[in-house]
N, C-alpha and C positions, 0 to 999 in steps of 0.2 A: 675454482671449479670440483676442489674437493667438497667444499659447502654441497654447490651444485647436489654432487652426489652421493654424499651422506643425507640431504635430506628424501631424490630420489629413495635411497636404500629403502631410509625407518617411514616410507609413506608409504614404497608396498607392506616391507613391516605389517606396516598395521591394515591393508587391507587384507593381505595372508590372513592375522587374526579372526579380523572382521567374519570372513567369511569360514574360518574355520566355527568358530562362535557361531554360524548360524547354521553350515549341515548335521551338529550335534546337536541342537537345538530340535534340528529339524529331522531325527532322525528318533527327536526322544517322544517328539508328536508320531511319528507313524508305530510307532512300535506300541506305544499308548492306543495308539487306533486299530494296531494286528490285537491287542492285546485285548480289551473290548470285542469290537467282531469276534476274539474268541468265545469268547465269557457266553456270547450267541450262540453261537453254532454247538455250546456243548451244553446248553440251555436246550434246544434242539434234536439235539442228540439221546441225551432223556428222556424224552415223548418218545424218539423212535424206538425203548424199550421198555415203555409202561407200561404196557398188556402182552405180554413173551404168552405167545401160543400155548408154552405147556402149564399157566395159567389158567386162560382162557381163549379156549380153543374155540375153534368155527363154529357158529353151527347150523342148524342144518335151515336155510331160512324161506325154504316154503311151506321148512312148519309155523315158522313163522311170521311170513306175512299170512302164514293164515291164523293165526292169532287175533296177531292187529286187524286185519281186515273186519276178527268178528266181535272185535272191539270199534269198527270204525274207525280206523289209523290203517293206513297202508305206512310198508316199508320205507316206502320212498322219502315218505314225509316224514321219518324217525333216521334215516338216511345220512340226507339235507340237516336233521338239526342237529345229526354228533360230526360231519364235516367242517360245518359253518362254524363252530366251538374247534373244535382245530387246527382254523383256519384262523378263527380271530384269536386263538395267544401264539400264537406266530405268526402274526401280525403286532400284536401285541408285544413280543423280543425283537423283533425285525426292524420298526420302530423308532424301540427307542435304542437297540446298536444305528440308527441311523442316524437322532433324533439330539445325541452325541455326537457322532462325526460333523452332523450337521453344523454345531457350535462352537464346536473344536478350532474349523472350516471357518466361518466366518470373526474367529479369535486371533486369527492369520494372516 
């Protein structure tokens, strides 16, 4: 009987060590993922500060539209191009962060 109890206790201890190792590894993976996502957020945050109003005041859009129209362009075209540029860069940052997460998930 003592042998059976000893075997059960030993098996329980092995199981507990396995669970501890699993959760320690899982916590490290999550910390790494959080760090990568934080880096992506910090890149996006730096973009939000790239063109401060003190250095780049808002233009008179009515005048800008007139000048562009005289050159055969529209403010809408220029605005759309600028927004596509910003969104493309944000897409690159987020896709890279999510790709790294997806690659990590496939390793689990």
